[in-house]
C-alpha positions in Angstrom: -16.6 21.8 -24.4 -16.5 24.6 -27.0 -16.9 22.4 -30.1 -19.6 23.5 -32.5 -20.9 26.7 -34.1 -20.9 30.0 -32.3 -22.3 33.4 -33.3 -20.6 36.6 -32.1 -22.7 39.1 -30.2 -19.6 41.3 -29.6 -16.3 41.7 -31.4 -14.7 44.6 -29.7 -11.3 46.3 -30.5 -9.8 48.3 -27.7 -7.0 50.7 -28.5 -3.8 50.0 -26.5 -2.7 53.7 -26.8 -6.1 55.1 -25.7 -8.2 52.3 -23.9 -11.3 54.5 -23.9 -11.3 54.2 -27.7 -13.3 51.1 -28.5 -15.1 49.7 -31.6 -17.6 46.8 -31.6 -17.8 45.7 -35.2 -21.0 43.7 -34.5 -22.7 46.9 -33.5 -21.6 48.3 -36.9 -23.4 45.5 -38.7 -20.7 42.9 -39.1 -21.7 39.2 -38.6 -19.1 36.8 -37.3 -19.6 33.0 -37.0 -17.0 30.7 -35.5 -16.9 26.9 -35.8 -14.6 24.9 -33.4 -14.3 21.4 -34.8 -13.5 18.3 -32.8 -10.3 17.8 -34.7 -9.2 21.2 -33.4 -9.6 22.9 -36.8 -11.3 26.2 -36.9 -13.4 28.2 -39.3 -13.9 32.0 -38.7 -16.3 33.7 -41.1 -16.7 37.5 -40.9 -19.1 39.4 -43.1 -19.2 43.2 -43.0 -22.6 44.8 -43.5 -22.2 45.5 -47.2 -19.5 43.0 -48.0 -18.7 39.4 -48.9 -17.7 36.8 -46.3 -14.0 36.6 -45.4 -13.1 33.2 -44.1 -10.1 32.4 -41.9 -9.2 28.7 -41.3 -6.8 27.5 -38.7 -6.3 25.4 -35.6 -7.2 26.0 -32.0 -6.3 24.7 -28.5 -7.8 25.5 -25.1 -5.7 24.9 -22.1 -6.5 26.2 -18.6 -8.6 29.1 -19.7 -6.3 30.2 -22.6 -7.7 29.9 -26.1 -5.0 29.9 -28.8 -5.8 30.2 -32.5 -3.2 29.8 -35.2 -4.5 30.8 -38.7 -3.5 28.5 -41.6 -0.3 29.6 -43.3 0.7 32.0 -40.5 3.4 31.6 -37.9 1.6 33.8 -35.4 -1.1 32.8 -32.9 -3.8 34.8 -31.2 -4.4 34.2 -27.5 -7.5 35.1 -25.5 -8.4 34.5 -21.9 -11.5 32.2 -22.2 -14.5 31.7 -20.0 -17.4 29.4 -20.8 -20.6 29.8 -19.0 -23.5 27.8 -20.3 -23.9 28.7 -24.0 -21.8 31.9 -23.8 -18.1 31.9 -24.5 -16.3 35.1 -23.4 -12.8 35.8 -25.0 -10.6 38.6 -23.8 -7.4 40.3 -24.5 -6.0 39.0 -27.8 -3.2 41.2 -29.3 -4.5 42.4 -32.7 -4.6 45.6 -34.8 -7.5 47.8 -35.8 -7.7 51.0 -37.9 -9.6 53.2 -35.4 -9.3 56.4 -37.4 -9.8 55.0 -40.9 -6.5 56.3 -42.3 -5.4 52.9 -43.7 -2.9 52.2 -40.9 -4.0 49.8 -38.1 -3.1 50.6 -34.5 -2.3 48.1 -31.7 -5.5 46.8 -30.1 -6.8 44.2 -27.7 -9.7 42.1 -29.1 -12.6 40.9 -26.9 -15.4 38.7 -28.2 -18.6 37.3 -26.8 -19.9 34.2 -28.6 -23.2 32.4 -28.1 -24.6 29.1 -29.4 
């Protein structure tokens, strides 16, 4: 079961155009906490090193190793391959965007996360 509070030890963005280009925002000082509730609601709180918390709410489902998160008010969902081992939840391959070069225009990326409780 994945219900409960989790803290990210890795939130990595991997460029789809240049897979050797990777950024782990946790290594840059960002803190991420995720809460999976029993009613399948979700709370995702991301706090950059010098910033205020940004909270995303939504709903989640886990089916045969696929975690799907749909943020509140959005029609899109993110999907990760999920693997739970003890108190570590490894999530891989969600289609996202990240501004790798800091020019204000995000590029296509895969997101990988490691969460612990």
